[in-house]
N, C-alpha and C positions, 0 to 999 in steps of 0.2 A: 732807371738800370738800377737791377740789385748792387750792391758797396761789394766790392770784388779787396778779400784782404789777403794782403802776402805777408808772411809769417818770415820776421828776419830774425834768425836765432844765430847766437855766437858763443864763442866762450873766449876770452881775453885776458891774460896773464899780465902785462904790463900797460895795456890801455890802448894799441895802437887795431887792435881788431875791434874792439868797443868804437872807437871812433868811424872807422870805415861801415860800420853798422847803422850809425849814426845819419853818413851820409847818403848812403844806402836807402834806409828809411824816409831821406829828405826827396830824394828820387822820386817815392814812390807816390809821396804826398804831391809831386807836379799833376802827376797823372788825373785827369778828372774822374770819381766814382771810385777810386783806389784808396786804401786803408793799410799803412804800415802798421804792423802787431810786434812791438820789436821785446824781446826775450833774450836771458842768460843763461849760461849754463852753469852751475856748481861744481867746485873741486872734485873730481874722481877720487874713491876712496879705494886705495889699496892693501887694506885691512880689515875689512867689511864693517866699518865704523864711519860715521857722519861726521865727514870734515867742514862742512860750510851749516851755518845756520839755517834751519829750517825755513826762515824767508830773508831775502838778501840784505843787507845793511845797508848798501846802496845802489842804485844802477834801477835795472829794470826787472820785473819781476823772472821766478826762474820757467826755463818751458816745463810745459808736461807734454804726454801723449797727444790728449786732447787738444793743444795747441795747432800741433803737425793734421792733425785729423780737419780741421776746420778751415785750414788755410786753404787759400784756391792759387798759391802761387808760393814758394820758398827761394829764401836766400841765404844759404850756412856760410858760417863762417870761422875760420879756426888759423891760431898762431902753427908755422911748420915745426913738427918736429921731425925730425931726421926723415925728412921727406914727407912726410905721414900727419895725419889729424891727430889734433890732441886728443887722450885718453877719455876725458869727460862729453868730447862730440862723440867719440864712437859709443859710449856707453849710455848716447841718447839715443844714436840711433839703434842700438841692438835693442832696444824696449821697443820698438815700431812698429815688432811681429804682429799683433793684433791687425794692427790698419793693415798692415801688407795683405795680410789673407784676404781681407773687405774690400782690397782695393780701392781704395778711397784715395790713393795720392795720383794713382793712374791717370795718363793724359793732363798732368796739372806740371807748369813750367817750374821748372828751378836751376837754381844758378850757386856759384860758390865764392868767397872770397877768403886772401889768408894773407897771412903776413910771415916774413923770415927775415933774421938778424942777417944775411950777409946774400948777397947779388945771387947763388948759385946753392943757397939752401931748402931747395925743393917748393918753391913755389907755384909750379904747376902741379908736380907730385900730389902736393898735401891736394890741392881744388882736384885730381883727377881721385885719390882716394874717397873725399866724400862723395863724388859722383858715382861710384861703383853700387852704392846700397841702394842709392837714390834711382838708378835703372833700373835696377830690381823689382823699385816701387813701382816700374811703370811711368815716370816722371819724364817730359820733355827736356834736356837740357836746353840751357842759353847761354852761351858765351858772350864773348864781346868781339861784334867785329870792328875790321879796321876802320871802316867808316866815321872811327870815333877817333879823331886826328892825335891826338894826345896819347894814344894807342903807340901812333909814331914817334911822336916826340920826348916820348920819357924819358928820363934818364934813372928811374927810381923803379916803379910798380907797376903795372900792366898787365898782361897777355891776356892772348886771346879765349884761353879757358875761363877766366872769369878775372874778377879785379886782385891786385895784389896788392901790398907795400914793404918797401922795401926800407926794415928797421936798423941802420949800421948799429943801434946800441941796445941794449936789452932794456933801458929807459926809454920810455914813450918820447920819440922827437917829436914827434907832427908830422902829416900827411901833406907832400906837395902837390901844387896846385892841379898838376897834372891827375893824378891818384884821386884828391878829390873830386873833380869833372869825370873822370872813371867811374869812382862809386855810385856818381847819383844819375850817369850813363847807365850803370847796369839796373839801379835801381826803376828806372824807368824802363827798361826794357822785359823788366822781369813782369812789370804793371800790366803796361800793353799787351802779351804775350798773354797774363791771366786773363785780361777782359777778353780778347779777341777768341782764344779758349773757350772759354763760361759761354760765349754766345751758341757754340754750335749745339 
């Protein structure tokens, strides 16, 4: 069977979303014939000037539209800003019009992950904001079912919309054991769905 590539793309301000991406990728890698392709997003420019170096100084390579076109499944992550995705994520999605026109993401699975600094800081709404453009692409949304018992027992992040992290401080405070388990479950689920959909 050919390799199934899952694009794990994210923007992270203080490190929480980057940590989630790492654990989602670990979940992907636990599925035979699945491969995680991890990409980060640079800061968005509000003055039409480049705000980030052309190549990241550390971490993962920057995401390109071609990474979206080449994936068999997608996990996309963002911190929550007033209940919505961060500007760099929206800017990236806005650039995917050419592959929307060709239908290259249609019938492929997608999921979202998010982090917020308050318990009611828009965890689910942020995921929904990322869901909408991907539904326009024809992608199949994959949340987290409650058969994942950590979703019931967590006192931090979770949600059936997709995995989230509750970061009570702006400095990265680390993921809870339940959040880590849910990230890996999310990665495994998107990889298994991508493999099954690719067989059709």
